[in-house]
FIPABA-374863 format. One record per residue (C-alpha): residue number from 1; residue in one letter; y, x negated, z negated. Coordinates in nm, 2 decimals, padded with zeros to 4 digits. Layout:
// residues N
{NUM A {Y X Z}}
...
This chain:
// residues 280
{1 M {13.85 -08.59 -09.17}}
{2 I {13.76 -08.72 -08.84}}
{3 V {13.55 -09.01 -09.00}}
{4 Y {13.38 -08.77 -09.21}}
{5 I {13.27 -08.56 -08.94}}
{6 E {13.16 -08.86 -08.73}}
{7 D {12.97 -08.99 -09.04}}
{8 V {12.78 -08.63 -09.08}}
{9 L {12.71 -08.61 -08.72}}
{10 I {12.54 -08.95 -08.69}}
{11 E {12.35 -08.91 -09.02}}
{12 N {12.23 -08.54 -08.94}}
{13 F {12.13 -08.66 -08.57}}
{14 L {11.93 -08.93 -08.70}}
{15 V {11.75 -08.73 -08.98}}
{16 T {11.67 -08.46 -08.75}}
{17 Y {11.54 -08.70 -08.48}}
{18 L {11.31 -08.85 -08.76}}
{19 I {11.18 -08.52 -08.88}}
{20 I {11.10 -08.38 -08.53}}
{21 S {10.89 -08.74 -08.46}}
{22 M {10.71 -08.68 -08.78}}
{23 S {10.60 -08.33 -08.72}}
{24 Y {10.49 -08.44 -08.37}}
{25 L {10.34 -08.76 -08.53}}
{26 I {10.14 -08.53 -08.74}}
{27 I {09.95 -08.34 -08.50}}
{28 S {09.92 -08.66 -08.29}}
{29 Q {10.16 -08.57 -07.99}}
{30 K {10.46 -08.71 -07.82}}
{31 P {10.75 -08.48 -07.83}}
{32 K {10.95 -08.45 -07.49}}
{33 L {11.26 -08.69 -07.50}}
{34 A {11.53 -08.41 -07.37}}
{35 R {11.44 -08.14 -07.61}}
{36 H {11.41 -08.41 -07.93}}
{37 I {11.78 -08.53 -07.83}}
{38 L {11.91 -08.14 -07.78}}
{39 A {11.75 -08.03 -08.10}}
{40 S {11.88 -08.33 -08.31}}
{41 L {12.22 -08.27 -08.15}}
{42 L {12.19 -07.91 -08.26}}
{43 G {12.07 -08.02 -08.62}}
{44 A {12.37 -08.25 -08.66}}
{45 C {12.63 -07.96 -08.53}}
{46 I {12.46 -07.70 -08.78}}
{47 A {12.51 -07.95 -09.05}}
{48 L {12.88 -07.94 -08.99}}
{49 V {12.89 -07.53 -09.04}}
{50 Y {12.73 -07.55 -09.38}}
{51 P {13.05 -07.68 -09.58}}
{52 L {13.25 -07.40 -09.42}}
{53 L {13.03 -07.11 -09.55}}
{54 S {13.09 -06.95 -09.88}}
{55 L {12.75 -06.79 -09.94}}
{56 N {12.54 -06.77 -10.25}}
{57 T {12.24 -06.98 -10.27}}
{58 P {11.96 -06.72 -10.16}}
{59 L {12.17 -06.62 -09.84}}
{60 L {12.20 -07.00 -09.79}}
{61 T {11.88 -07.08 -09.80}}
{62 L {11.76 -06.77 -09.56}}
{63 L {12.03 -06.92 -09.31}}
{64 K {11.87 -07.27 -09.33}}
{65 I {11.51 -07.12 -09.27}}
{66 C {11.70 -06.92 -08.96}}
{67 F {11.86 -07.24 -08.83}}
{68 G {11.51 -07.44 -08.89}}
{69 F {11.36 -07.20 -08.69}}
{70 V {11.62 -07.25 -08.39}}
{71 I {11.59 -07.61 -08.39}}
{72 S {11.22 -07.61 -08.38}}
{73 L {11.24 -07.35 -08.07}}
{74 V {11.46 -07.61 -07.89}}
{75 A {11.24 -07.87 -08.02}}
{76 Y {10.91 -07.77 -07.97}}
{77 S {10.73 -07.63 -07.66}}
{78 G {10.42 -07.45 -07.60}}
{79 K {10.23 -07.14 -07.73}}
{80 T {10.34 -06.92 -08.00}}
{81 K {10.06 -07.04 -08.23}}
{82 K {10.16 -07.43 -08.17}}
{83 Q {10.51 -07.36 -08.21}}
{84 L {10.45 -07.17 -08.54}}
{85 L {10.27 -07.45 -08.66}}
{86 L {10.52 -07.71 -08.57}}
{87 Y {10.81 -07.50 -08.74}}
{88 L {10.61 -07.51 -09.09}}
{89 I {10.57 -07.88 -09.05}}
{90 F {10.92 -07.90 -08.95}}
{91 M {11.03 -07.74 -09.26}}
{92 F {10.78 -07.92 -09.49}}
{93 T {10.91 -08.22 -09.37}}
{94 T {11.27 -08.16 -09.42}}
{95 A {11.16 -08.08 -09.76}}
{96 I {11.03 -08.41 -09.82}}
{97 Y {11.31 -08.58 -09.68}}
{98 G {11.54 -08.37 -09.91}}
{99 G {11.33 -08.49 -10.19}}
{100 I {11.38 -08.85 -10.10}}
{101 N {11.77 -08.77 -10.07}}
{102 L {11.76 -08.64 -10.42}}
{103 M {11.53 -08.97 -10.52}}
{104 I {11.80 -09.19 -10.38}}
{105 S {12.07 -09.01 -10.58}}
{106 F {11.89 -09.03 -10.89}}
{107 C {11.83 -09.41 -10.85}}
{108 I {12.21 -09.45 -10.77}}
{109 Y {12.38 -09.20 -10.97}}
{110 G {12.14 -09.12 -11.26}}
{111 D {12.09 -08.75 -11.17}}
{112 F {12.00 -08.54 -10.90}}
{113 S {12.37 -08.43 -10.81}}
{114 T {12.37 -08.34 -10.44}}
{115 Q {12.76 -08.38 -10.48}}
{116 Q {12.73 -08.75 -10.44}}
{117 K {12.80 -08.89 -10.10}}
{118 L {12.51 -09.13 -10.02}}
{119 P {12.58 -09.41 -09.76}}
{120 T {12.46 -09.32 -09.41}}
{121 I {12.29 -09.64 -09.37}}
{122 L {12.10 -09.61 -09.68}}
{123 I {11.95 -09.28 -09.60}}
{124 V {11.84 -09.35 -09.29}}
{125 F {11.68 -09.70 -09.37}}
{126 V {11.48 -09.52 -09.64}}
{127 L {11.41 -09.27 -09.43}}
{128 L {11.27 -09.51 -09.14}}
{129 I {11.06 -09.69 -09.41}}
{130 V {10.91 -09.34 -09.53}}
{131 T {10.83 -09.26 -09.14}}
{132 Y {10.66 -09.58 -09.10}}
{133 L {10.46 -09.54 -09.40}}
{134 I {10.36 -09.18 -09.30}}
{135 K {10.28 -09.29 -08.98}}
{136 Q {10.08 -09.57 -09.10}}
{137 C {09.86 -09.31 -09.32}}
{138 E {09.82 -09.09 -09.02}}
{139 R {09.68 -09.36 -08.81}}
{140 V {09.43 -09.46 -09.11}}
{141 I {09.33 -09.10 -09.16}}
{142 Y {09.29 -09.04 -08.76}}
{143 K {09.08 -09.38 -08.75}}
{144 R {08.87 -09.25 -09.03}}
{145 K {08.82 -08.93 -08.88}}
{146 K {08.72 -09.09 -08.53}}
{147 I {08.48 -09.29 -08.71}}
{148 S {08.34 -09.01 -08.90}}
{149 N {08.18 -08.88 -08.57}}
{150 F {07.95 -09.16 -08.55}}
{151 I {07.83 -09.16 -08.93}}
{152 Y {07.49 -09.03 -08.97}}
{153 D {07.28 -08.95 -09.29}}
{154 V {06.95 -09.16 -09.28}}
{155 V {06.63 -09.18 -09.46}}
{156 I {06.43 -09.48 -09.42}}
{157 K {06.08 -09.51 -09.53}}
{158 N {05.89 -09.81 -09.58}}
{159 N {05.58 -09.84 -09.80}}
{160 D {05.63 -09.67 -10.12}}
{161 Q {06.01 -09.69 -10.10}}
{162 V {06.26 -09.42 -09.95}}
{163 V {06.61 -09.50 -09.90}}
{164 K {06.88 -09.24 -09.84}}
{165 T {07.21 -09.37 -09.73}}
{166 K {07.50 -09.36 -09.47}}
{167 A {07.48 -09.52 -09.11}}
{168 Y {07.75 -09.57 -08.86}}
{169 L {07.64 -09.55 -08.46}}
{170 D {07.79 -09.84 -08.31}}
{171 T {07.79 -09.78 -07.94}}
{172 G {07.85 -10.17 -07.89}}
{173 N {07.50 -10.24 -08.07}}
{174 V {07.24 -10.29 -07.77}}
{175 L {07.06 -10.56 -07.93}}
{176 V {06.67 -10.54 -07.86}}
{177 D {06.37 -10.75 -07.98}}
{178 P {06.28 -10.94 -07.68}}
{179 V {05.93 -10.92 -07.75}}
{180 D {05.87 -10.57 -07.70}}
{181 N {06.21 -10.46 -07.60}}
{182 R {06.27 -10.24 -07.89}}
{183 P {06.62 -10.12 -08.00}}
{184 V {06.70 -10.33 -08.32}}
{185 T {06.91 -10.15 -08.61}}
{186 L {07.11 -10.35 -08.85}}
{187 V {07.07 -10.32 -09.22}}
{188 G {07.28 -10.48 -09.51}}
{189 Y {07.12 -10.71 -09.79}}
{190 K {07.09 -10.43 -10.06}}
{191 V {06.89 -10.21 -09.81}}
{192 F {06.70 -10.48 -09.72}}
{193 Q {06.59 -10.57 -10.08}}
{194 K {06.49 -10.19 -10.16}}
{195 L {06.29 -10.16 -09.84}}
{196 C {06.10 -10.50 -09.88}}
{197 S {06.08 -10.57 -10.22}}
{198 E {05.76 -10.78 -10.17}}
{199 F {05.95 -11.02 -09.97}}
{200 A {06.07 -11.31 -10.16}}
{201 A {06.42 -11.48 -10.14}}
{202 T {06.27 -11.83 -10.11}}
{203 N {06.13 -11.72 -09.79}}
{204 F {06.49 -11.75 -09.64}}
{205 L {06.46 -12.10 -09.68}}
{206 T {06.15 -12.18 -09.47}}
{207 K {06.19 -11.89 -09.24}}
{208 S {05.86 -11.74 -09.38}}
{209 T {05.82 -11.37 -09.28}}
{210 T {05.55 -11.30 -09.57}}
{211 G {05.57 -10.98 -09.68}}
{212 L {05.70 -10.81 -09.37}}
{213 K {05.54 -10.59 -09.11}}
{214 N {05.57 -10.78 -08.76}}
{215 G {05.85 -11.01 -08.92}}
{216 H {05.99 -11.26 -08.69}}
{217 Y {06.32 -11.44 -08.58}}
{218 I {06.51 -11.37 -08.27}}
{219 N {06.78 -11.58 -08.13}}
{220 V {07.11 -11.40 -08.10}}
{221 K {07.44 -11.50 -07.95}}
{222 T {07.75 -11.45 -08.19}}
{223 A {08.11 -11.52 -08.14}}
{224 T {08.08 -11.87 -08.30}}
{225 G {07.76 -11.99 -08.12}}
{226 N {07.39 -11.88 -08.15}}
{227 D {07.23 -11.78 -08.44}}
{228 S {06.91 -11.62 -08.57}}
{229 L {06.81 -11.29 -08.70}}
{230 L {06.54 -11.18 -08.90}}
{231 V {06.33 -10.84 -08.78}}
{232 F {06.07 -10.64 -08.93}}
{233 D {05.92 -10.30 -08.86}}
{234 I {05.94 -10.03 -09.09}}
{235 D {05.75 -09.68 -09.16}}
{236 S {06.00 -09.46 -09.03}}
{237 L {06.37 -09.37 -08.96}}
{238 E {06.51 -09.02 -08.98}}
{239 I {06.87 -08.97 -08.87}}
{240 K {07.05 -08.66 -08.88}}
{241 N {07.39 -08.51 -08.89}}
{242 S {07.52 -08.15 -08.81}}
{243 E {07.42 -08.20 -08.46}}
{244 K {07.17 -08.37 -08.42}}
{245 S {06.82 -08.47 -08.56}}
{246 L {06.59 -08.76 -08.48}}
{247 Q {06.29 -08.90 -08.61}}
{248 I {06.16 -09.26 -08.51}}
{249 E {05.82 -09.39 -08.62}}
{250 N {05.80 -09.77 -08.67}}
{251 P {06.15 -09.87 -08.58}}
{252 I {06.24 -10.23 -08.60}}
{253 F {06.51 -10.35 -08.83}}
{254 A {06.73 -10.67 -08.84}}
{255 L {06.89 -10.81 -09.17}}
{256 S {07.27 -10.84 -09.11}}
{257 K {07.45 -11.14 -09.22}}
{258 V {07.78 -10.99 -09.21}}
{259 K {07.88 -10.73 -09.48}}
{260 L {07.88 -10.38 -09.39}}
{261 S {08.07 -10.24 -09.68}}
{262 G {08.38 -10.21 -09.42}}
{263 L {08.25 -09.92 -09.26}}
{264 D {08.14 -09.76 -09.60}}
{265 C {07.77 -09.77 -09.45}}
{266 D {07.46 -09.96 -09.50}}
{267 V {07.29 -09.94 -09.16}}
{268 I {07.43 -10.00 -08.80}}
{269 L {07.24 -09.78 -08.58}}
{270 N {07.14 -09.90 -08.22}}
{271 A {07.29 -09.70 -07.95}}
{272 N {06.96 -09.70 -07.76}}
{273 L {06.76 -09.54 -08.06}}
{274 F {06.91 -09.19 -07.90}}
{275 C {06.75 -09.27 -07.57}}
{276 G {06.41 -09.27 -07.73}}
{277 G {06.24 -09.14 -08.02}}
{278 N {06.14 -08.77 -08.14}}
{279 N {06.40 -08.50 -08.16}}
{280 V {06.35 -08.26 -08.42}}
């Protein structure tokens, strides 16, 4: 019996600790260690009470909801709205972990019985893996959300061609044309083909700029040494999102030698573009 109590305490302490960690992870905040440990101990102690209660399912469910609220009050500090949000996340995460527990039972015993006792080390190991996977997903979502703040809709016009696509504002792109110090915007080959359909592919072999307005090559430094970029003028560039709108006449573009598909954008805007141009 003593081994069983110790087993329950350890298992539920770790599980509660992981759930609280996951709740804070979802809102991208760090828990306070003292509250974190105290709430985990409370969760472990409450788990000892459940087997001693002879309640029907509705009452037991209501009691679990109340206990969850008490644990969340201990674990989370802050304003009422924030505590309520964290409580809801705590209960939702608890349900996820409960479902994982049932899934393990089904894989081992062939049914969803909650009467079978799973090895503590197995439960904790699986929950650690799930927590890690959720953490990685949260990082990806956060990264994409952060990147989305620098994504713009652009309309590029050149001759009779109009290209509507997405562009990424790269604050590290401060490349300028040494001829007239204009900021250079990078485009992928697909957009280049649409904008400059009169430019023959064989021109790349001879570095001819026939078919391009103000076409020429500029030397740039890269991680592997010196390189050259083909730059050219286009008629106009319109940049817009929910907060800004910018119209630039005769901007200068450069054909990027690096694939831009990783950002889901075909254009890399120059940071200096927002220091000039005509806001509309």
